[in-house]
N, C-alpha and C positions, 0 to 999 in steps of 0.2 A: 503493500500499499504505500509506504514511504517513498518508494522508487517511483511509483506512477505519479505521486503528488509532486515529486521533485522534476520529473520529466514534463508535467503540465506547467510548472513554473518556468522552466527553460524555454519551452515553446512560446509561452506568453511574453517572456523578456524578448526573444527573437523577433516576434511579431511587433512588439512595442517599439523597437529600436530599428526595424527594418525600413528601408527607403521605400516610399510608395510608388516610385517611378523606377522601372527596371533600367532604363538608359536615359540619361540626361545629356543631350548634345549641347556643347559649349563651342561657339564660334570664337576663333581667334585670329588675329593677323599680327604681323611684326610691328609692334607699337611700343618699342623700348622707352622707359624701363618698366612699363605697365604689363606688356605682353611681349615675350622675347622667345624666339624660336626659329628654327630652319626647317622649311617644309620638306627639304630633301631627306632629312633625318627622321627615322621612325621612333620619335620621342615626343612626349607632350611638352608644350612650351612652359616656360617659367615666368617670372616678373612679379611685380607687387600686386596687381590686380588677380593674376592667376593664383598665386600663393594664398591671398586672401580668401578666394573662393574655396580652394581646396580645404582651408582650415574650417570654414563654415560648413562645408559638405561632411567633413569628418564628424564635426559636432552633432549633426543630425542623422548620422548614420548612412550618408549617401555617396561617401567617398569613392567606393568601388563601383559606383554607378556612373561616374563622370567620364564622358567620352569628348575628346576635343577634335574639332573639325576646322581646318584652315579654309577661309573664305574671305575674298574681298569684302570690304564694309558694305557697299550697296547690295551685293549678293546676299550677304548675311542678313540684311534687313528684310529682303524678300522671303528668304527661307524662314525666318523668324515669324513673319506675318502668316505664312502658310501653315506654321506649326510643324515644320520638318526639322527645325533646330530649336532649342529651348532657351538658351541664355546668350546674351552678348555683353561684352564689357565696355566700360568707359563711354557710356552714351549720355547725351543731353537729352532732356525731356522737352518733347514738343507735343501740341495737340493731335498731329497727324499720327505720331507713333503711339500715343496713348490709346489709339482706337484698337490696336492689336497686341499691345504689350502692357504688362504690369510694371509700374515703377513704385517702389517703396522708399526707404530712406536712402538718401544720398550717402556715399561712403568717402567721396573725394572731391577735389575741386581742381580746375585747371585754368590755364590762361592761354588763349590763342593770340598769335601776333603775326605781323608781317616781317619776314625775314628778308634782308638784302645783303649783297656782297659787302664785305667791310670796306672795300675801296669806294663803295657808293654811298657809304652810311652817313658821312659828314654833310654831304649835300641833301640827301633825302630826309634825314632826321629833322631838318628844319621846316618841312612842309606839312601843312595840314592834310586831311584826308581829300578834300576837295582839290588842293593844289596837286597832290600825288596823282590824283585821277586825270589831271590835265596835262601831266608830263607826256611829251610827245613819244609815241611807240612804246609806252611803258605797259608791261604785261605781268600780271601776277598769277601764279599757279596755285591751284587749290585741289583738294581731293574729292572724288565723286562720293556723293551721298553724305558728306560729313555736315555737321551743323555747327557753324562757327560763331553764331550769335546774331543778334538783331541788327546791329549796325552794319556787319558784313553783308546781311541780306538786303539791306537797303542800297548799299554800295553796289551790289551784284545786279540789283534790279535797275538801277540808274545808269551804271556804266558797264553793260554785258560785255562789250568788246575789249574791256580792259582785263578780263579774267580768262584763263585757260584751264580747263579741267584735266586732272590725270587720275588714273585708276588708283594710285597709292601716293602717299606722301614722299616716299623715296624718289619717285619719278619727277616730282616737281623740283625736288632738290638737285637731282642730276640735270634737269633742264636749265636751272638757274646757273649751276656751275658751267654748263656749256653755252651760256648766253642765248639759249633759246627762249627763255623768259627772263624777266628782270628781277622777280622777287617770288616768294611763296609763302603760304600760311601754314602755321603748324603750332602745336602745343610747345610752350617756351622749355619745359623740361624734356619732353620726349623728343624734340627735334635735335636738341644738342646730343642726346644719346644716338639718334639715328645718324647724324653726321659723322660722329666717331666711327660707327659700324660701316658706313660707306666708304670711309677713308681706309679703314683697315682691310676692306674687301677690294680696295683699289677701284672703286666705281666713281669716285671723284678725286680730284687732285688733293694731295695732303696739304699743299700750300694755300689753298682756297678756305677762307674763313667768312662766316656770316655773323651779322648782328640783327636783333630785332628792333623795330621801331617802336615808339611808345604809344603809337595810335592805338585806340581802344577798338575791338571789334564787337564787344558787348557792353552793356550797361554796367555790369558787375561780374567778377570772376565767376563763370558758370559751375554749377555743381554737376558731377558726373554720377551715374547710376549704373546698376545691372538692369538690363531689359529682360524680362521673362515673357515668353510667348503665351499669350492667353489661350492659344489652341493647343499648345504643347503641355502646359502645366497647370495643375490646379492651383487656385489661390491658397488653399491650405498649405501646400508644399512651398509656395513662394513666401508665406508668412513665416514658415519655419526657418528658412534661409535668412530672412530679415531679422528674426530674432537672434539668430546666431551671429550676424554681423554686430549687433549691439553688444552682445557678450564679449566678443573679440575686442571691441573698442574698449569696454570697461576693464578688461584684463590687461590691457596694454599690448595685446597681441598685434593689433593693427599697426601701431606705430613701430614696433619691432620689426614686422614684415617689411613695411616700407623703407625703414632704415637700411635694409640689405641691398636696396637698389637705388635709393635717392639720398643725396647728401644732406647732413643734418640741418644745414642752413635754408634747406628748401622744404622741410618737413612740415612746418606750419603753413606753407603755401599749398600743401596737397592734402594732408590728412585733416579732416573735419570731424567735429562732434556730430554724431547722428541726432535726428530729431526724435528724441525718446518719446515724445508725446504723440507720435504719428500713429 
């Protein structure tokens, strides 16, 4: 009888801590230091956002259920909307995306900026947004499907011929280094990491350096979220992940994870206190 009772308890515990979704598909792309990986290698990515998600998944018993899938950002959004993938990293909240994705508490913030070659910085840094747009033959690269903020959206709508879209951030950087465009938009922290990587892989000249302009692309530094597919995941499971992120922050785990990838002097610019009242 004791053996049967013990067996029942074990089964109950297994069910209690089992992940309710057999496979959780997570989209990633090379977006250092948040997502870092090589698609040619048969390994899952790492990075601050990746490690934080895995820590949350472990807390709720879903670590073994996580599967990573490399997709370009725009394609990832499409697959998330259809419910064929479940989670995407480092997303800004927009009304359009909220139609097909759950957004819970934000877990970090970022800042997008316009990067230019160091040799052009002194001249361009003195210009306002309007003056920059009126520069002759001046083209700014940006990535397909990204949301850079309200100010950027207004600039793009008003001066569409001043912008050139690329599939990935690294392509815009390469184009700028080859003088095919004059500038590019990127996350302040992520871009510096990506430039280092491109130089190491000899995709851009090591002698080329970039600086970002102080022009704002949004009214305030945007918060970034995980996006959860409404078709792919139950809100109950999403809430479990959300609660786990709060626990990780309170324990100090969030900061420790980010410090593995981001310099100490940038931590307060990235790690934010979750909205515990949400």
